[in-house]
N, C-alpha and C positions, 0 to 999 in steps of 0.2 A: 416122932414129931414130923409133920409134913413140912415141905420146903417153904410154903407160903407162911406157915405159922412161925417159922424161925426168922423170917425176913423182917428187918427193921421197917417200920411204917414211916414212909417219907411224908414230910409236910410241904404242901404247896400253898403259897400265898397268892390269891387271885385279887388283883387290883384293877377294878373295872367299874366305871360309873353307871353303866346301863344295867339296871336290876335283872332284866331278862337274860342278858348275856352272862352276867356274873353268876346267876343261879344255874344256868345251863352248864357252864364250865364246872362249877362246884359239884353239881349232881353227877356229871360224867366222871369226874375224878374220885369222888367218894365211892361210886360203884366199883371203881378199880382198886379200892382199898387205901387210897391216900387220905391223910388227915388234911382237911382244907380249912384255911383261914381266909376270910374275905373282907374287903373294904371297898368303898367307892371313891377314895381320894388318896393322893400321894402322901399327904402329911400323916394320915393314919397308917398308911402302908409302911412308911419309914419307922413309925413307932412299933408296929407289929414285928417288922423284920429285926429290929434291935432287941425286942423283948422275947422273941420266940426262936425256937430252933427251926429255921426255915431251910429246906433243901432245894427249893426251886421257886421262882417268882414268875407269875403270868402277869404281864404288865401292859395295860393300855397306855397309849401315848398321849391321848387327849383326856385330861382329868381336870376336875375343879381344883382350886387352890394350887398346890404343887403339882405341876404337870408331869407326865411320864418322862419327858426328856430331862427335866431337872432332877427328878428322882433317880433316873439311871446314872446321871453324872455324879450325884451324891454317893450312890452305892459304889460305883467303880473307883471313886476317890477315897473310899474308906477301907483301910487295910483289913479290918475285921469282917467286912461285908462283901468285898470285891470278888471273892471266890464263889459266891452264890450264883448259880446259873439263872439267867433271865431269858424268858421267852417273851418277845414282844407280841402283843395280841391287839391288832389295830385295824381300823377300816381303811387306812392309807396304803394303797398298792403302789405308790410312787417309788420308782427304782432309787431315787436320791435318798428317800427316807430310809429305805431298806439298807442301803450302803452306809449311811450315817450310823444307823443302829448297830450294824455289824462291826463297824470300826470302833464303836464305843464298847464292844465286848459282849454283845448279846449272843446267846447260844443259838437262837433260832428266831425267825420272823414269820408270824402267821397273819394272814389277811382275813378279816372277818367278812362274811360269815364263815365259820369253820365247822366242819362236820365233827361229830363225836369221835369217829375213827381217827381222823387227822389229829385231833386234840390228844387222844389217848396215846397214839404212836409217838407224837412229838414229845410229850411229857415223859413217856417211858424212856426214850432215847436221851433225854436231857437231864433227868434227875440222877443225883449221885446216890447210889445205894451203899 
């Protein structure tokens, strides 16, 4: 059996309201062998993370309904979900936003647009195998 075949397939939840960005991230990660779940809002994201075995979340901060900040707060305050690594995936390059997200416990902070290579490398480093 090859090493890749014996590896557990990690699940990444992509929460992004822009369809082009969400589909780009999903395609890049699927090509890398990840199982990808996706949604365009925080409420659905919380439902998916509670119902699925998620190994990593890619989270946009500006979302309809429950925004990314609120979702991040709810995740980090939930003992069952707080250990799931979160990579923030946002258009905001402000240092204050980055610092706030890192203090809230995110694993990494990516500023869009993100290249496929940066996305692949960041997810590979962040996901728990």
